[in-house]
C-alpha positions as CSV (number, residue, x, y, z in Angstrom):
1,M,63.3,39.6,-47.6
2,K,64.4,43.1,-48.1
3,N,60.9,44.5,-47.4
4,I,60.7,42.5,-44.2
5,F,64.0,43.8,-43.0
6,V,62.9,47.4,-43.6
7,L,59.6,46.7,-41.7
8,I,61.5,45.4,-38.6
9,I,63.8,48.5,-38.6
10,A,60.7,50.7,-38.8
11,L,59.2,49.0,-35.8
12,L,62.3,49.4,-33.8
13,L,62.5,53.1,-34.6
14,T,58.9,53.5,-33.6
15,V,59.6,51.9,-30.2
16,Q,62.6,54.1,-29.7
17,A,60.7,57.2,-30.6
18,F,58.0,56.6,-28.0
19,S,60.4,55.4,-25.2
20,Q,60.3,57.5,-22.0
21,T,63.5,58.7,-20.3
22,V,63.6,58.8,-16.5
23,Q,66.0,60.6,-14.2
24,D,65.8,60.0,-10.5
25,I,67.6,59.4,-7.2
26,G,67.0,56.2,-5.2
27,T,68.3,53.2,-3.3
28,L,69.2,49.8,-4.6
29,K,67.5,47.1,-2.6
30,Y,67.9,43.4,-2.7
31,I,64.4,42.0,-3.2
32,D,64.0,38.4,-2.0
33,L,61.4,37.3,-4.5
34,E,61.5,35.0,-7.6
35,G,65.1,33.9,-6.9
36,G,66.2,37.3,-5.7
37,F,67.1,40.4,-7.6
38,Y,68.1,44.1,-7.2
39,G,65.5,46.8,-7.6
40,I,65.6,50.6,-7.4
41,I,63.2,52.3,-5.0
42,T,63.3,56.1,-5.6
43,D,62.8,58.7,-2.9
44,K,59.2,59.1,-4.1
45,D,58.5,55.4,-3.7
46,K,58.6,54.5,-7.4
47,C,60.0,51.0,-8.1
48,Y,62.2,50.2,-11.1
49,Y,63.8,46.9,-12.2
50,P,67.2,47.8,-13.7
51,L,68.0,45.7,-16.8
52,Q,71.6,44.5,-17.0
53,L,72.7,46.2,-13.8
54,R,76.5,46.0,-13.5
55,D,77.9,43.9,-10.6
56,E,79.7,46.8,-8.9
57,Y,76.3,48.4,-8.2
58,K,74.7,45.3,-6.8
59,K,74.8,46.4,-3.2
60,D,71.8,46.4,-0.9
61,G,71.3,50.0,0.4
62,L,73.5,51.7,-2.2
63,R,72.3,55.2,-2.9
64,I,72.4,56.1,-6.7
65,K,71.5,58.8,-9.1
66,F,70.5,57.3,-12.5
67,T,69.2,58.0,-15.9
68,G,67.4,55.4,-17.9
69,I,64.9,54.4,-20.6
70,L,61.6,52.7,-19.6
71,R,61.3,49.4,-21.4
72,D,57.8,48.2,-21.3
73,D,58.5,46.3,-24.5
74,V,60.9,43.9,-22.7
75,M,59.6,40.8,-21.0
76,T,61.4,39.5,-17.9
77,F,60.7,36.8,-15.2
78,V,60.6,39.6,-12.6
79,Q,57.1,40.8,-11.9
80,W,58.2,43.9,-9.9
81,G,58.4,47.6,-10.7
82,Q,58.9,49.0,-14.2
83,N,61.7,47.8,-16.4
84,V,64.4,50.5,-17.0
85,E,67.5,50.3,-19.2
86,I,70.1,52.3,-17.3
87,T,72.1,54.7,-19.5
88,E,73.8,56.6,-16.7
89,I,74.4,55.7,-13.1
90,E,76.3,57.4,-10.2
91,Q,76.8,56.3,-6.7
92,L,76.0,59.0,-4.2
93,F,78.4,59.7,-1.3
94,C,81.2,57.4,-2.2
95,D,82.5,57.5,1.3
96,I,79.3,56.1,2.6
97,N,81.1,53.6,4.9
98,R,83.4,56.2,6.4
99,A,80.8,58.5,8.0
100,D,81.7,59.3,11.6
101,Y,78.5,60.0,13.4
102,E,76.1,58.2,15.7
103,V,72.3,58.2,15.7
104,H,70.2,57.7,18.9
105,E,66.5,57.2,18.4
106,W,63.8,56.7,21.0
107,G,60.0,56.6,20.8
108,V,56.9,55.1,22.2
109,M,54.0,53.3,20.6
110,V,50.7,53.7,22.4
111,G,47.7,51.3,22.1
112,C,45.0,49.4,23.7
113,P,44.7,45.6,24.1
114,E,41.5,45.5,21.9
115,D,43.0,47.6,19.1
116,N,46.0,46.7,16.9
117,T,46.5,50.2,15.7
118,F,49.5,51.8,17.6
119,F,50.8,55.3,17.3
120,M,54.5,56.3,17.1
121,T,55.2,59.0,19.7
122,S,57.8,60.8,21.7
123,R,55.6,63.1,23.7
124,P,52.9,62.2,26.2
125,E,49.2,62.2,25.2
126,R,46.7,64.7,26.4
127,V,43.3,63.7,25.0
128,T,44.1,61.5,22.1
129,Y,47.2,59.6,21.1
130,V,50.2,61.5,19.6
131,K,52.9,60.1,17.4
132,Q,56.6,60.7,17.0
133,P,60.0,59.0,17.7
134,V,62.9,61.4,18.2
135,L,66.4,61.1,16.6
136,Y,69.5,62.6,18.0
137,F,72.8,62.9,16.1
138,H,76.4,63.0,17.3
139,S,79.0,63.7,14.5
140,K,82.7,64.2,14.4
141,D,83.1,65.0,10.7
142,K,79.9,67.1,10.5
143,K,79.0,65.9,7.0
144,P,75.5,66.5,5.7
145,F,73.2,63.4,5.6
146,Y,70.1,62.1,3.9
147,L,67.4,60.1,5.8
148,K,64.5,58.2,4.5
149,V,61.9,56.5,6.8
150,D,59.9,53.6,5.4
151,F,56.8,52.2,7.1
152,T,56.4,48.5,6.3
153,N,52.8,48.3,7.5
154,G,51.7,51.8,8.3
155,K,52.0,55.4,7.3
156,P,53.7,58.7,8.3
157,T,51.5,61.5,9.5
158,D,53.8,64.4,10.4
159,T,57.4,65.5,10.8
160,Y,59.7,68.1,12.4
161,P,61.4,69.8,10.8
162,V,58.9,69.4,7.9
163,A,60.1,66.6,5.6
164,E,58.7,65.3,2.3
165,L,55.8,63.0,3.0
166,F,54.7,60.1,0.8
167,P,52.1,57.4,1.4
168,N,54.4,55.0,3.2
169,S,57.6,57.0,3.7
170,L,59.2,60.3,4.4
171,V,62.4,62.0,3.4
172,W,64.8,64.6,4.8
173,N,66.9,65.3,1.7
174,E,69.9,67.1,3.1
175,V,70.3,67.8,6.8
176,I,73.4,69.8,7.9
177,F,75.2,70.2,11.2
178,T,75.3,73.8,12.3
179,E,76.2,76.1,15.2
180,P,73.7,77.8,17.4
181,K,72.3,80.9,15.8
182,R,68.5,81.1,16.0
183,Q,65.4,79.1,16.8
184,K,62.8,78.9,14.1
185,G,60.3,76.6,12.7
186,I,57.8,76.0,15.5
187,V,54.9,74.1,14.0
188,E,51.3,74.4,15.0
189,E,49.4,71.6,16.7
190,T,45.8,71.0,17.5
191,K,44.4,71.3,21.0
192,D,44.1,67.5,21.3
193,F,47.8,67.1,21.5
194,V,50.5,68.3,23.8
195,P,51.6,71.4,21.9
196,L,55.0,71.0,20.3
197,Q,55.9,74.4,21.7
198,E,55.7,73.0,25.2
199,I,58.1,70.1,24.7
200,I,60.7,71.6,22.3
201,P,62.7,73.0,25.2
202,V,62.8,69.5,26.7
203,L,63.8,67.8,23.5
204,N,66.4,70.4,22.8
205,D,67.9,70.2,26.3
206,V,70.4,67.5,25.3
207,D,74.1,67.3,24.2
208,A,73.3,66.2,20.7
209,D,74.6,68.2,17.7
210,L,72.5,71.1,16.4
211,L,70.9,70.4,13.0
212,S,69.6,72.6,10.3
213,Y,67.0,71.6,7.7
214,K,65.4,74.2,5.4
215,D,66.0,77.1,7.9
216,T,64.7,75.1,10.9
217,E,67.2,74.5,13.6
218,S,66.9,71.8,16.3
219,R,68.9,69.2,18.2
220,F,66.6,66.5,17.0
221,L,64.5,65.1,14.1
222,F,61.1,63.4,14.7
223,Y,58.5,61.7,12.6
224,E,54.9,60.7,13.4
225,G,53.1,57.7,12.1
226,E,50.4,55.1,12.5
227,V,51.5,51.4,12.6
228,N,49.5,48.2,12.7
229,F,51.0,46.2,15.5
230,M,49.4,43.3,17.4
231,N,50.3,43.2,21.1
232,Y,51.1,39.8,22.6
233,V,52.4,40.8,26.0
234,T,49.6,40.5,28.6
235,A,49.3,41.3,32.3
236,E,46.8,40.0,34.9
237,H,46.9,41.7,38.3
238,N,45.4,41.1,41.7
239,S,44.8,44.2,43.8
240,Y,44.5,42.3,47.0
241,S,47.7,40.3,46.8
242,K,49.4,43.1,44.8
243,E,50.7,40.6,42.3
244,V,50.8,40.8,38.5
245,K,51.3,37.9,36.1
246,I,53.0,39.0,32.9
247,K,53.3,36.8,29.9
248,N,55.2,37.3,26.7
249,G,53.3,35.8,23.7
250,F,55.9,36.9,21.2
251,G,58.5,34.6,19.6
252,F,61.2,37.1,20.6
253,P,62.2,38.5,24.0
254,V,61.0,41.8,25.3
255,Y,62.9,44.0,27.7
256,N,62.5,46.4,30.6
257,V,58.9,45.2,31.1
258,V,57.2,47.6,33.6
259,F,53.7,47.3,35.1
260,T,52.3,50.5,36.6
261,K,49.0,51.0,38.5
262,G,47.0,53.7,40.2
263,G,45.3,53.3,43.6
264,G,44.1,55.3,46.5
265,D,41.6,58.1,45.8
266,F,41.4,61.4,44.0
267,W,42.8,63.3,47.0
268,N,45.3,60.7,48.1
269,P,46.5,58.9,45.0
270,E,48.8,55.9,45.2
271,Y,51.2,54.8,42.4
272,Y,52.5,51.2,42.1
273,S,55.0,49.7,39.8
274,C,57.3,46.7,39.2
275,K,59.8,45.7,36.5
276,I,61.1,42.5,34.8
277,D,64.4,43.0,33.1
278,T,63.8,40.4,30.3
279,L,60.9,38.2,29.3
280,K,62.0,35.3,27.1
281,P,59.7,34.2,24.2
282,Y,56.5,32.7,25.6
283,E,57.7,33.1,29.2
284,E,55.4,33.9,32.1
285,I,56.5,35.6,35.3
286,T,54.5,36.7,38.4
287,V,55.9,39.5,40.5
288,N,54.7,41.8,43.3
289,Y,54.2,45.5,42.7
290,K,54.5,48.2,45.4
291,E,54.5,52.0,45.8
292,Q,57.8,53.2,44.3
293,E,59.2,55.5,41.7
294,V,62.3,54.2,40.0
295,N,64.4,55.4,37.1
296,Y,63.2,52.5,34.9
297,W,63.7,54.3,31.6
298,T,66.6,56.6,32.2
299,D,68.6,53.6,33.5
300,D,67.5,51.5,30.5
301,L,68.4,54.2,27.9
302,S,71.7,54.9,29.5
303,S,72.7,51.2,29.5
304,L,71.9,51.1,25.7
305,G,74.2,54.0,24.9
306,F,72.1,57.2,25.1
307,T,73.7,60.1,26.8
308,E,72.6,61.1,30.3
309,K,70.8,64.2,29.0
310,E,69.0,62.3,26.2
311,A,67.8,59.7,28.8
312,K,66.7,62.5,31.2
313,S,64.8,64.2,28.3
314,F,62.8,61.0,27.8
315,S,62.2,60.7,31.5
316,R,60.9,64.2,31.8
317,L,58.3,63.6,29.1
318,W,57.3,60.1,29.9
319,D,57.6,59.4,33.6
320,T,54.2,61.0,34.3
321,P,52.1,59.1,31.7
322,F,54.0,55.9,32.5
323,L,54.0,56.0,36.3
324,R,51.3,58.5,37.2
325,Y,48.8,58.2,34.4
326,S,46.0,59.7,36.5
327,N,45.3,60.6,40.1
328,T,42.2,58.4,40.2
329,A,42.3,54.7,41.0
330,G,41.6,51.9,38.6
331,W,44.1,52.5,35.7
332,A,47.0,50.2,34.8
333,N,49.7,50.4,32.1
334,L,52.1,47.9,30.7
335,I,55.3,49.2,29.1
336,Y,58.0,47.1,27.4
337,R,60.8,47.5,24.9
338,I,61.0,45.4,21.7
339,P,64.3,44.3,20.2
340,Q,65.9,46.7,17.7
341,E,65.7,44.1,14.9
342,E,61.9,43.9,15.3
343,L,61.6,47.7,15.1
344,E,63.6,47.7,11.9
345,K,61.1,45.2,10.4
346,M,58.3,47.7,11.0
347,I,60.1,51.0,10.2
348,M,63.3,51.1,8.2
349,L,65.8,54.0,8.2
350,T,68.0,54.6,5.2
351,F,70.9,57.0,5.8
352,D,73.3,58.5,3.3
353,P,76.0,58.4,4.4
354,Q,75.4,55.5,6.9
355,P,76.1,56.2,10.5
356,S,78.9,54.4,12.3
357,K,76.5,53.5,15.1
358,L,72.7,53.4,15.2
359,I,70.7,52.8,18.5
360,R,67.0,52.5,18.1
361,V,64.6,52.1,21.1
362,L,60.9,51.6,20.9
363,Y,58.7,51.2,24.0
364,M,55.2,49.8,23.8
365,M,52.7,51.4,26.1
366,V,49.5,49.4,26.5
367,H,46.6,50.9,28.5
368,L,45.2,47.8,30.3
369,H,42.1,49.7,31.5
């Protein structure tokens, strides 16, 4: 028996000698699988299953810094991530629930009825689609913050200021609030897109706080990305009766539904439009369209809590592609807003500290023809 005991001790020492220590920063997430459990998703998208996590750390969205030992020798019922035995753990930003700042995000997804690939964007297209929602920040306490953007079914493609990009996420590690000093960090764009230099003055012409990230100053953050999204809002229009039948095929309501159309000829273009405030799930409504230009999106954004300047910034960029897509006849667009909870299923934002208020707006723009 003595020899067996010595052999067991030797095996345990061997396992300990080849164990791997990991140190990282991440977010605790409640994973609704196999009865439910808490996992750690690091800022570089590595997944760890923490063994014997203490109850005080079992909080969804909690930001932590941890040290642990990888335990591939331990069997669990959870088939998710790598097992890690936590040796040290620290909650980041203990005052996470006392942050005094608001975040306002707007963006547009552009797609065609035949294609379920949509593009995140905050600036109008020129030749091909562009991609980037814009985030504005209003803070009283001016505390630095961390932001991670996770794409559930898609990928990020670019950021401004330049963030860390991963296959399905992006991270701004520490953004600070600052006072106006300089303007730096203009990024280069290809000729296929509206050059960022052209729209930075419009995006900066707001009353949001000035931010600084790695020596780049701006009054906004943006990210670009591709998202797989199937459109279920359809529009059938009749040019003779000037009617359009719009149907919501989603199981959730859509808002600020706007139909726009071009008529006339190249020298004398005509622009038509109409709006439905809300389309309930599976509801179908027929309305007349006419020649008009209305503040469809400035009014909508203002009603949701955006400042007047933020709403006007959006309008300056998007009224033309929405309402006056071309000076030739035959085109038609359908634009609508999805509920914030549906946006959050596609693209998740993780803040540290968390904002006291978060307004997220995403308009879908469908080129009908």
